[in-house]
MISE-328645 format. One record per residue (C-alpha): x, y, z. Coordinates in steps of 0.5 Angstrom, whole numbers, padded with zeros to 4 digits, always signed. Layout:
N
XYZ/...
END
This chain:
279
+0164+0307+0067/+0157+0307+0064/+0157+0299+0064/+0159+0299+0071/+0153+0304+0073/+0148+0300+0069/+0150+0293+0072/+0149+0297+0079/+0143+0299+0077/+0141+0292+0075/+0143+0289+0081/+0139+0295+0085/+0133+0293+0081/+0133+0286+0083/+0134+0287+0090/+0128+0292+0091/+0124+0287+0086/+0125+0282+0092/+0123+0286+0097/+0117+0288+0094/+0115+0281+0092/+0116+0279+0099/+0115+0286+0103/+0109+0283+0107/+0114+0278+0110/+0120+0283+0112/+0120+0288+0118/+0124+0294+0114/+0124+0300+0117/+0128+0305+0113/+0129+0305+0106/+0135+0309+0103/+0137+0309+0096/+0143+0314+0094/+0141+0313+0086/+0147+0318+0084/+0143+0320+0078/+0141+0312+0076/+0134+0312+0077/+0130+0307+0073/+0122+0307+0071/+0122+0300+0074/+0125+0303+0081/+0119+0307+0082/+0114+0301+0082/+0119+0297+0086/+0119+0303+0092/+0111+0304+0091/+0110+0296+0092/+0115+0296+0098/+0111+0302+0101/+0104+0299+0100/+0106+0293+0103/+0110+0294+0109/+0107+0297+0115/+0113+0298+0119/+0117+0303+0115/+0119+0309+0118/+0124+0313+0114/+0124+0313+0106/+0131+0317+0104/+0131+0318+0096/+0137+0322+0093/+0139+0324+0086/+0133+0320+0082/+0136+0322+0075/+0132+0322+0069/+0126+0318+0071/+0125+0323+0077/+0118+0325+0076/+0116+0318+0075/+0119+0315+0081/+0116+0321+0085/+0109+0320+0083/+0110+0312+0085/+0113+0314+0091/+0107+0319+0092/+0102+0314+0091/+0106+0309+0096/+0106+0314+0101/+0099+0316+0101/+0096+0315+0108/+0102+0311+0111/+0101+0313+0118/+0108+0310+0120/+0112+0314+0116/+0116+0319+0120/+0122+0321+0116/+0122+0323+0108/+0128+0325+0105/+0128+0327+0097/+0134+0330+0096/+0137+0333+0089/+0131+0329+0086/+0129+0335+0081/+0123+0337+0085/+0120+0343+0082/+0114+0347+0084/+0109+0343+0081/+0112+0337+0084/+0112+0340+0091/+0104+0342+0090/+0103+0335+0088/+0106+0332+0094/+0103+0337+0099/+0096+0333+0100/+0100+0327+0101/+0105+0330+0106/+0099+0332+0110/+0096+0325+0110/+0102+0323+0114/+0100+0324+0121/+0107+0321+0124/+0111+0326+0119/+0117+0329+0123/+0122+0330+0119/+0122+0333+0111/+0128+0334+0107/+0127+0337+0101/+0134+0340+0100/+0138+0341+0093/+0132+0341+0089/+0129+0346+0084/+0124+0350+0088/+0123+0357+0087/+0120+0363+0090/+0113+0360+0088/+0114+0354+0092/+0114+0359+0099/+0107+0359+0100/+0107+0351+0099/+0112+0350+0104/+0107+0354+0108/+0102+0350+0107/+0106+0344+0109/+0108+0347+0115/+0100+0348+0117/+0098+0341+0114/+0103+0337+0117/+0101+0337+0125/+0108+0334+0128/+0113+0336+0123/+0119+0338+0127/+0125+0339+0122/+0124+0342+0115/+0130+0343+0110/+0130+0347+0104/+0137+0348+0103/+0141+0348+0097/+0136+0351+0092/+0139+0357+0089/+0132+0360+0087/+0128+0359+0093/+0128+0366+0095/+0130+0370+0088/+0125+0375+0086/+0120+0373+0091/+0113+0377+0092/+0112+0379+0099/+0105+0379+0100/+0104+0372+0096/+0110+0368+0097/+0114+0370+0103/+0109+0373+0108/+0105+0366+0108/+0111+0362+0110/+0113+0367+0115/+0106+0367+0118/+0107+0359+0118/+0113+0359+0122/+0111+0364+0127/+0104+0360+0128/+0108+0353+0128/+0108+0349+0135/+0112+0343+0133/+0118+0346+0128/+0124+0345+0132/+0129+0346+0126/+0129+0350+0120/+0135+0350+0114/+0135+0355+0109/+0142+0355+0107/+0144+0357+0100/+0137+0359+0098/+0139+0366+0096/+0135+0369+0102/+0136+0377+0102/+0136+0382+0108/+0129+0383+0108/+0127+0376+0107/+0132+0374+0113/+0129+0379+0117/+0122+0377+0116/+0124+0370+0118/+0128+0372+0124/+0121+0376+0126/+0117+0370+0125/+0122+0365+0129/+0121+0370+0135/+0114+0368+0135/+0115+0361+0134/+0115+0357+0141/+0119+0351+0139/+0124+0353+0134/+0131+0351+0137/+0136+0351+0131/+0136+0356+0125/+0141+0355+0119/+0141+0361+0114/+0149+0360+0112/+0151+0362+0105/+0146+0367+0103/+0147+0374+0101/+0146+0377+0107/+0149+0384+0109/+0150+0388+0115/+0143+0390+0115/+0141+0383+0117/+0146+0384+0123/+0143+0390+0125/+0136+0387+0125/+0139+0381+0129/+0142+0386+0134/+0134+0388+0136/+0131+0381+0136/+0136+0377+0139/+0133+0378+0146/+0127+0376+0143/+0129+0369+0140/+0128+0365+0147/+0127+0359+0144/+0133+0359+0139/+0139+0355+0142/+0143+0355+0135/+0143+0360+0130/+0148+0360+0124/+0150+0366+0120/+0156+0364+0116/+0158+0366+0109/+0155+0372+0109/+0156+0377+0103/+0161+0381+0107/+0168+0383+0105/+0173+0386+0109/+0171+0393+0106/+0164+0392+0108/+0165+0389+0115/+0169+0396+0117/+0162+0399+0116/+0160+0395+0122/+0163+0400+0127/+0165+0398+0134/+0159+0401+0138/+0155+0397+0133/+0159+0391+0135/+0158+0392+0143/+0151+0393+0142/+0151+0386+0138/+0155+0383+0144/+0150+0386+0149/+0144+0383+0145/+0148+0376+0145/+0149+0377+0153/+0142+0378+0154/+0139+0372+0151/+0141+0367+0156/+0138+0361+0152/+0142+0361+0146/+0148+0356+0146/+0151+0356+0139/+0152+0362+0135/+0156+0361+0128/+0158+0368+0125/+0162+0370+0119/+0169+0371+0122/+0170+0378+0118/+0165+0381+0123/+0170+0380+0128/+0177+0380+0125/
END
């Protein structure tokens, strides 16, 4: 199996090398590399060459860089710098940590056409929250931000220095349409801050908070803010930290109040909830 993986990687390097050498003669628009942990040092250079010499590229999608992730990301960052055509960047499961994200931030801010940023499945912690806020502030056209599948993103955050800057950036955004924070260890206090921020954001239409350790505290707060979420069209709150025993504490009166709040929001089109809330 190791030999097969090596052969595949060798063939990929040859292909990318050919593209890199003749990139000025191509009209490549999307570069998608699912590396499955088999990235190489040479690959980073090839990708940088393609970025440097191909003005038509609008999407770069790299996943599972493996052992050479830092080198590959550095070369990608160098190639992305001042690349006006890039609209979509996917760097999923590439081992990006807080330091690497901070390094990428200034580069992302130099991309005037960036609409879609996927950072899912990396190694970000709560220290990255103000950096994500900076990305929202410095990327003027950003419409989609996916920070899902990061189990430490909201773990033991500081309100004033970490969560509050992100909430303020969300509320101030005039372009953000999709925010995905599922499986990110978001707690009730964090979810309430995010929901309050979304209520102030005029453009956000899709919020995904699935599979976080949220409780009835979040549901009761949602009852209050639902009528204010006038831009939201889709809200996902499945996989909460609620079992059958806990759900029983959500009394019929509270359920009725929640349903009334949903009815008062004439804009929401899709609401996904844990089925234990309505057995």
